[in-house]
C-alpha positions as CSV (number, residue, x, y, z in Angstrom):
1,M,103.5,65.5,153.2
2,G,101.5,64.8,150.1
3,R,98.2,65.3,151.8
4,V,96.8,68.0,149.5
5,S,94.7,66.5,146.7
6,R,96.0,66.5,143.2
7,S,93.0,68.4,142.0
8,A,93.6,71.2,144.5
9,R,97.3,71.4,143.6
10,T,96.5,71.5,139.9
11,T,93.9,74.2,140.4
12,R,96.4,76.2,142.3
13,F,99.0,75.6,139.7
14,H,96.8,76.9,136.9
15,A,96.0,80.0,139.0
16,L,99.7,80.8,139.4
17,H,99.9,81.1,135.6
18,E,97.1,83.6,135.3
19,S,98.8,86.7,136.5
20,G,102.1,88.0,138.0
21,T,105.4,86.2,137.9
22,F,106.5,83.2,140.1
23,V,109.7,81.2,140.5
24,I,109.4,77.5,140.1
25,P,112.7,76.0,141.3
26,N,113.9,72.6,140.4
27,P,114.7,70.0,143.1
28,W,116.3,66.7,142.2
29,D,115.2,64.5,145.1
30,A,112.7,64.4,147.9
31,G,115.0,66.2,150.3
32,S,115.8,69.1,148.1
33,A,112.0,69.3,147.3
34,R,111.1,69.6,151.0
35,L,113.7,72.2,151.6
36,L,112.5,74.3,148.7
37,A,108.9,73.9,149.9
38,G,110.1,75.1,153.3
39,L,111.5,78.3,151.8
40,G,108.0,79.3,150.7
41,F,108.0,78.6,146.9
42,K,104.6,78.0,145.5
43,A,105.4,75.2,143.1
44,L,108.3,73.0,142.1
45,A,109.5,71.5,138.9
46,T,111.6,68.4,138.3
47,T,114.9,68.6,136.4
48,S,115.9,65.8,134.1
49,S,119.6,66.7,134.5
50,G,119.6,67.0,138.3
51,F,117.8,63.7,138.7
52,A,120.0,62.0,136.2
53,W,123.2,63.2,138.0
54,S,121.8,62.1,141.3
55,T,121.6,58.5,140.0
56,G,125.1,58.7,138.4
57,R,123.9,59.1,134.8
58,R,124.0,61.8,132.1
59,D,121.0,63.9,131.3
60,N,118.5,62.2,129.0
61,H,119.8,58.8,130.1
62,V,117.1,57.7,132.6
63,T,114.4,55.3,131.7
64,L,110.7,56.1,131.5
65,D,110.0,54.0,134.6
66,D,112.7,55.8,136.5
67,A,111.3,59.2,135.6
68,L,107.8,58.1,136.6
69,A,109.0,56.8,140.0
70,H,110.9,60.1,140.5
71,M,107.7,62.1,139.8
72,R,105.8,60.0,142.3
73,A,108.5,60.5,145.0
74,L,108.5,64.3,144.6
75,V,104.7,64.5,144.6
76,A,104.6,62.5,147.8
77,A,107.3,64.6,149.4
78,V,105.5,68.0,149.3
79,D,102.1,69.5,149.2
80,L,103.0,71.8,146.3
81,P,102.1,71.5,142.6
82,V,104.9,69.6,140.8
83,N,105.7,70.2,137.1
84,A,107.4,67.3,135.4
85,D,110.3,67.7,133.0
86,F,109.1,64.9,130.8
87,E,112.0,65.4,128.3
88,S,110.8,64.5,124.8
89,G,108.0,62.2,126.1
90,F,110.2,59.1,125.9
91,A,108.9,58.4,122.5
92,V,109.1,59.7,118.9
93,S,105.6,59.1,117.5
94,P,102.6,61.1,118.7
95,D,100.9,57.9,119.8
96,G,103.9,56.9,121.8
97,V,104.0,60.3,123.5
98,A,100.3,60.1,124.3
99,A,100.7,56.7,125.9
100,N,103.6,57.9,128.1
101,V,101.8,61.1,129.1
102,A,98.8,59.0,130.2
103,R,101.2,57.2,132.5
104,A,102.8,60.4,133.7
105,V,99.6,62.1,134.8
106,E,98.8,59.1,137.0
107,T,101.8,60.0,139.2
108,G,100.0,63.0,140.7
109,I,101.9,65.8,138.9
110,S,100.2,69.1,138.2
111,G,102.2,70.0,135.0
112,L,104.2,68.3,132.3
113,S,106.5,69.6,129.6
114,I,107.2,68.0,126.2
115,E,110.3,69.2,124.3
116,D,111.1,69.0,120.6
117,S,114.7,67.8,120.8
118,T,115.7,64.5,119.2
119,G,119.0,63.9,120.9
120,D,120.8,63.7,117.5
121,P,123.4,66.5,117.1
122,A,123.2,66.2,113.4
123,D,119.4,66.7,113.4
124,P,118.6,68.1,116.8
125,L,114.9,69.0,116.5
126,F,111.9,67.1,115.3
127,P,110.3,68.5,112.2
128,R,108.0,71.3,113.2
129,T,104.8,69.6,112.0
130,L,105.7,66.4,113.9
131,A,106.7,68.3,117.0
132,A,103.3,70.1,117.0
133,E,101.5,66.7,116.5
134,R,103.4,65.4,119.5
135,I,102.1,68.3,121.6
136,A,98.6,67.8,120.3
137,A,98.8,64.1,121.3
138,A,100.0,65.0,124.8
139,R,97.0,67.5,125.0
140,Q,94.6,64.7,124.0
141,A,96.0,62.3,126.6
142,I,95.7,64.9,129.4
143,D,92.2,65.8,128.4
144,A,91.2,62.1,128.3
145,S,92.5,61.7,131.8
146,G,90.4,64.5,133.2
147,S,93.4,65.4,135.4
148,G,93.7,69.1,134.3
149,V,97.5,68.7,134.2
150,L,99.0,71.9,132.7
151,L,100.9,71.2,129.4
152,V,104.1,73.0,128.6
153,G,105.5,73.1,125.1
154,R,109.2,73.5,124.9
155,S,111.4,74.4,121.8
156,E,115.0,73.5,122.4
157,G,116.7,75.1,119.5
158,F,118.8,77.6,121.6
159,I,120.3,74.8,123.7
160,A,120.4,72.1,120.9
161,G,122.5,73.9,118.3
162,R,119.7,75.7,116.4
163,P,119.6,79.2,118.0
164,E,117.3,80.7,115.4
165,L,114.7,83.1,116.9
166,D,112.3,83.1,114.0
167,E,112.1,79.3,113.9
168,T,111.7,79.1,117.7
169,L,108.9,81.6,117.6
170,A,107.1,79.7,114.8
171,R,107.5,76.5,116.8
172,L,106.2,78.0,120.0
173,V,103.1,79.4,118.2
174,A,102.5,76.0,116.7
175,Y,102.7,74.4,120.1
176,A,100.3,76.9,121.6
177,D,97.9,76.2,118.8
178,A,98.3,72.5,119.4
179,G,97.1,72.9,123.0
180,A,100.1,73.8,125.1
181,D,99.1,75.9,128.1
182,C,102.5,77.4,128.7
183,L,105.4,78.0,126.3
184,Y,109.2,77.6,127.0
185,A,112.3,78.2,125.0
186,P,115.3,77.4,127.2
187,G,118.5,79.2,126.2
188,I,117.0,82.6,125.3
189,R,118.4,85.3,127.5
190,T,118.4,88.7,125.8
191,R,115.6,91.3,126.3
192,E,114.7,91.2,122.6
193,Q,114.4,87.4,122.5
194,I,112.3,87.3,125.7
195,V,109.9,90.0,124.6
196,A,109.6,88.4,121.1
197,V,108.6,85.1,122.7
198,V,106.1,86.7,125.2
199,Q,104.5,88.7,122.4
200,A,104.3,85.8,119.9
201,V,102.3,83.5,122.2
202,A,100.3,86.0,124.2
203,P,98.1,85.7,126.1
204,K,99.5,82.3,127.0
205,P,102.2,82.4,129.8
206,V,105.9,82.0,129.1
207,N,108.5,80.2,131.2
208,I,112.1,81.5,131.1
209,L,115.1,79.4,132.2
210,V,117.7,81.2,134.3
211,G,120.8,79.1,134.9
212,A,123.3,82.0,135.3
213,P,123.0,85.6,136.8
214,F,122.0,87.4,133.6
215,T,118.7,88.8,134.9
216,T,116.4,89.2,137.9
217,V,112.8,88.2,138.7
218,E,111.8,91.8,138.7
219,D,113.3,92.4,135.3
220,L,111.5,89.3,133.9
221,R,108.3,90.5,135.4
222,A,108.6,93.8,133.6
223,L,109.0,91.9,130.3
224,G,105.8,90.0,130.9
225,V,107.3,86.6,131.8
226,R,104.9,84.6,134.0
227,R,107.1,81.7,135.2
228,V,110.9,81.4,136.0
229,S,112.7,78.1,136.4
230,V,116.3,77.3,137.0
231,G,116.6,73.8,135.5
232,G,119.7,71.9,136.8
233,A,121.3,75.1,138.2
234,L,120.5,74.4,141.8
235,A,121.8,70.8,141.4
236,R,125.0,72.2,139.8
237,A,125.4,74.6,142.7
238,A,125.1,71.7,145.2
239,W,127.6,69.6,143.2
240,G,129.9,72.6,143.1
241,G,130.1,72.7,146.9
242,F,130.5,68.9,147.1
243,L,133.3,68.8,144.5
244,A,135.2,71.7,146.0
245,A,135.3,69.9,149.4
246,A,136.0,66.5,147.9
247,R,138.8,67.7,145.6
248,E,140.5,69.5,148.5
249,L,140.4,66.3,150.5
250,A,141.6,64.2,147.7
251,E,144.3,66.5,146.4
252,H,145.6,68.2,149.6
253,G,144.3,66.2,152.5
254,T,142.9,69.3,154.1
255,F,139.3,70.2,155.2
256,T,138.9,73.9,154.8
257,A,135.9,73.7,152.4
258,L,134.0,71.7,155.0
259,G,133.9,74.9,157.1
260,Q,131.4,76.4,154.6
261,A,129.0,73.5,155.0
262,V,125.5,74.1,156.4
263,P,125.6,73.2,160.1
264,F,124.3,69.7,161.0
265,A,121.7,71.1,163.4
266,E,120.3,73.5,160.8
267,L,119.8,70.8,158.2
268,D,118.4,68.3,160.7
269,G,116.0,71.0,161.9
270,M,114.8,71.6,158.4
271,F,113.8,67.9,158.1
272,S,112.3,67.7,161.6
273,G,108.7,68.0,160.4
274,E,106.5,65.0,159.6
275,A,107.5,63.4,156.4
């Protein structure tokens, strides 16, 4: 794997955002990335939460170096474009964000998202002006690299305790103006919210997060959504099966849940190709 050049992947990734609607699922390690690639998805995206849990840590508690190593591992595992969940850029200042983005693009990723959350429940979002400056700094770092990496601007209000649509729209427009190629407001889920975001940043594409069964790809396509991701939901689904079986074993000494596991031969066969 990993034989397709980064430039070819990045070109393909930009093309996916030009028309139609595509699903970009979120693996958390090389194995889950390879299985998703085998199912025919056209691009993948990392998940900060899924990766953190796989290392025994909470979301937003991995280091920059860990995140960069994870990006390199996923890029090497598949021939698909990989979009990096780069959290808040692992820095506060625009200069710090730019320096870290410059390191991230060297991993071979085809896309990268920067969010506006601070991690402080009392003041969960960076001021809008500073947040836009951080996006602009990421844009400048990508342009200086000549990599063509697609930049995603994320506004986290709906999952960070500030579910205010007007403010979210203003932020997304500011991020688009600052150079974001794709816009993303995780946590919005009503038809009215989604349409408002799509219209506010048009013609730039919008990513919608689906972590529960509240919609379908066809419905989102009809609303003008270009990209659909699932964040840590696939990782949570995997952990759900694991915990059900482990708890049954620990609490009852029985093995019923293991009967629902994917057969050994099927999994082994999925990994039979050249790595």
